[in-house]
N, C-alpha and C positions, 0 to 999 in steps of 0.2 A: 658657576664656579664648580670645578672638579675637585673632589677630595679623593686622595689616594692614601691607602693604608697598606704598608708592607708587613709581612710576617714570615716566619719560617727560619729565622736566623738561630744561631746557637753556637755551641762549642762542638768541634769535631776533630778527629785525629787526622793527621796527613794521610792523604789517600781516600779519605771518606767523602761522603756526598750530602748535600743538603738541597732542598728545593724551596725557593723563596716564592712567595706570592705577592702580587700587587693588585689589590681590589680597589675598583673605582666606583664612586657614587653616581656616576654618569651612565645613563642607559644606552647612550650612543657611543660608549668607549670604543667600539669597533672602528670608529672614524678617526681615532687618534693614533699617532705614532707614539709608541711607548719605549723609552730608553731606561737601561739600568746604568748606574753609575756607583762608584765607590770611593770612600774617602778613608784612607789609613791615617793614624795619628801623625801629626806634623806634616802631612802631605796635603796636596790640593786633590779636590775631587776629580776623579778620571772616568772617562768612558769605558763601559764594559761591553755593552751590546745594545742592540735595538731591534725592534720589529715594526714593520710597516703595516699600514691598513690592509694591504694585500698579502701579509704574513711574510714578506720578504725580511730576512734577518742579516744582521751585520754584527761582527764582533771585533774586539780588540785583539790584536795578535797575541797578547798575554794569555787569553782565555780560549782562543779558538781551538776547537777540537775537544775541549773539556766542559764548556758551558753551552746550554741550549736554551733559547727563548722560545716560548710558545704562548698562545693566547686561546681562552675560552670565552668567546663573545657572550655566550648565553649566561655566563656567570660574572661578567664584566671584570675578568681577571687575566692578568699576564703572569706568566711563570718564568723563574730563572732556575733551571736545573743545573746544579754545579757538581761536577764529578772530578775525581782525581785532585781533591783540593790540596793546596800547598800552604805553608805558613804565610808566604807572601800574599795570599788571597785575604788575609785578615784585614777587615775594614768594616765601616758601616756602610751598608748597601742601601741605595736610594733608587726609587723608580720615578720617572717623570713623564709627563704627557704633553703632547703638542698637536696642533692642527697644521703645523708647518709641513711643507713637503720637501724641504732641503735641509742641509747642514744637521743631520741627525746626531752627529758626533759632538756637537757644540752644546755645552751647558746652557748657554744663552738662548738656545732654540726652544727650551722647554718652559711652558708657562705655569705648569703645576707640578708639585712634588710631594711625595710622602715624607714622613717623619724618620724614616730610616729603620733599618733593622741590623743588629750586631751580628757579624760572622767572625768567629775566631777558630783558627786552625792551629792546633797544637802540634809540635814536631816530636 
């Protein structure tokens, strides 16, 4: 059972930056694909980006060029660097982990989830 803990959320002004962290209890976290998703009030959870076991990244069009995912396997941690934040980025951000090798953009592909961290971007 992999436990994930997100942190780093907060309140930031438009154009600001935040870095979210997703720390795993699993020592072999490097074997997992890790995805970031977000859920705004009244909306469904949506894909933000993902990082593969070989550090290949993929992003939703809405965040491409502004968000960057990276991982530090020695710390069992995946990061989501968010720059040029917009009010529409306001949401609870979740990280998920999976051993699957396909369909990284689908919520159903992920077996493990963190509790989420709130990001609020003020205009």
